[in-house]
N, C-alpha and C positions, 0 to 999 in steps of 0.2 A: 651587713647584707643579709645575714640570717634572719634578722627581725623583719626586714623588708619582705622577703619571700614568704615568711610565715604569715604576715599580715595580708599578703597578696593572694593567698590560696583561693578564696572565693571569687576573685576577679581575674585570676591568671589566664584562664581560657579566652578572655576578651582579646588578648594579644593575638592568639591564634585565629580567632574567629572575626576579628575586626569589629568588635562591639565595644560598648562602654566608652572609656576614654580613647579607644583606638578607632572608633567609628568615623571620625572626621579626618583621619590620617590618609594622605595620598600614598598608596603603596601599589603602584602598577604591577600587575602580574602576581601579586601576593597569593591570592586564592588558588590560582592554578599551580603555583609552586608548592603550596601547602599540600594540595591534593597529590602532586607528584612525590613529595616527600613521604606522605603516608603510604602510597603505593610501594615505594622502595622498602620501607620498614616492613610492610605486610608481606613483601616478596622475599624477605630473608629466609634462609632455610630454617625449619624448626630445629630448635636446639635448647639446651639448658642455658637460659639467658638471665643475666643480672642487669637490671636497669638502675644505674646510680644517679641520684638526684632526679627521680622520676617525676617530681612535681605532681600535677593532677592526674598523670597517667595518659595525657593526650596522645603521645607517641606510643607509649607502652601498650595501649589497647590493641595496637596493630601487630604486635609481635606474635610469632607462632612458636609453639613448644612449651616447655616447662619454664615459666617466668617467675622470677623473684624481683621485686621492686623495692627500693629504699629511698628515703628522703630524710633530711635532717629535721624537717618541720612536721610536727604532729598534725597541724591543720592541713598540709598538703597530703599527708598519708591518709587522713580521713576522707578527703575527696577522691583520692586514687583508689582506696579500698572499695568505695561505692561503684566506681567505674570498672574495676578489674576483679570481678568475682572469682575468676579462675586462677588468679595470680596470688602469690604470697606477698603481701605488702606490709612493711613495717618501718618504724623509725630507726635510723642508724646514720652514722657519719661515714664519709667516704674514705677517710684515713684515720685509723686503719680500718680496712674492710673486715667485718665480723664473720669471715668465712674461711674455710680450710683451703689449703693449696689445691689448685686445679678443680675446684668445686663446680665451675661453670665452663661452658664452651666459649661463650661470648659475653663481654660486658658492653652494654650500650650506655651512652650518656648523651643527653641532649641539652644543649645550652647551659652546661655546667663548666666544662673545661675552660671556656673563655672568661670565666669569672675567677679563675685561680691565679694567684699572685706568686711570682718568683718560684721559690723552692716547693710551693704547694703542688705545682704541676708535676715535678719529678717524683714527689712522694706519691701522688695519685697514680701516675703511670706505673710506678714500681709495684704498688698494691694490685693494680689490674693485672699486671704480668704474673703476679703470684697466684691469683685465683682463676685466671682464664687464659686461653690461648689467643683470643682475638679481642681487640678493642674497636668499637665503632663509635666515632665522635660525630655528633650533629652539632653544628654551631652556626653563628651568624657570618654571612659573607661580607667581605670588605668591599664596600661600595666606593665609587670615586669621591663622594662627599663625606667619607667617614675616615677618621684616623685609625691607625692600627690598634690603638688602645686609648682609653680615656676613663676618667671618673665622671659618671653621669648623675645628674640630679633627677630622680624619678618621683613622680607624684602618684599617690593612690586615690581611689574614689573618695576616701574620707578627708582628703586634702593634705594628709601628712606627706612630707618630703623625705627622701632617703638618698644617700650617696651610694652608688653601685659602681664597682670596677668592672669594665667590660673590654674584651679584646675582640677584634674582627679579623677574619682570615680569608686569604685566597686558598683555594683547595690545595694548590701545590705547596704553599707555605705550611699549611697545617700538616700535610703528609710528611714533609721534610722534618718538621718539628717532632713528629711522632716516630721518627726513625725510618721513614719510608712507609709505603703502604699503597693501597688501591684507592683512587678517587672514585667514590660511588655516586657523588652528585656535586656539580659545580654550577650553582645557580646564581641568580641575582640577589637572592635573599638568604640562601642557606648553602652550606657546604657540608658534605658527609665524606668521611675518610674511614676506611677499614685498615687497621694496622696490626 
């Protein structure tokens, strides 16, 4: 999966914007919900925020405060740095997080938690709780035509195919899994939970 996201860096925003390979997909309400999601992120109180698995910085760019963003892919980091001139952006892994205890107020992660397998989830949440008081998880909503989890075959613009593990959530199930918390968004395409 690391290789897939590294190779996908230059086309990652196509998913958000409905361009490239995503232009022909039927996603009713997608654009409105993306706009609602970005308003939610922009409306979070200014804080010292760490965005883990920031990707291209599509959501990160809307954060207020002192922002640090990390991603495991150097290609994603390169795109994010160009988009986020006021943020500290660098390459790092999510476990362990290369930060001191309580260095941040909030950790945001978008469309990363749902790719974690088994014990990886617990290890990540433990690291988040070490470095920050709050975790905000943005991920994919479970739709009626979607199983809770699956291995997906994903294709990139160059024709390469990659196996990617993905989980889908109801907002309540995600909040419960994170040990309780506030449901910030419960949409058709996205869920957001603050824990």
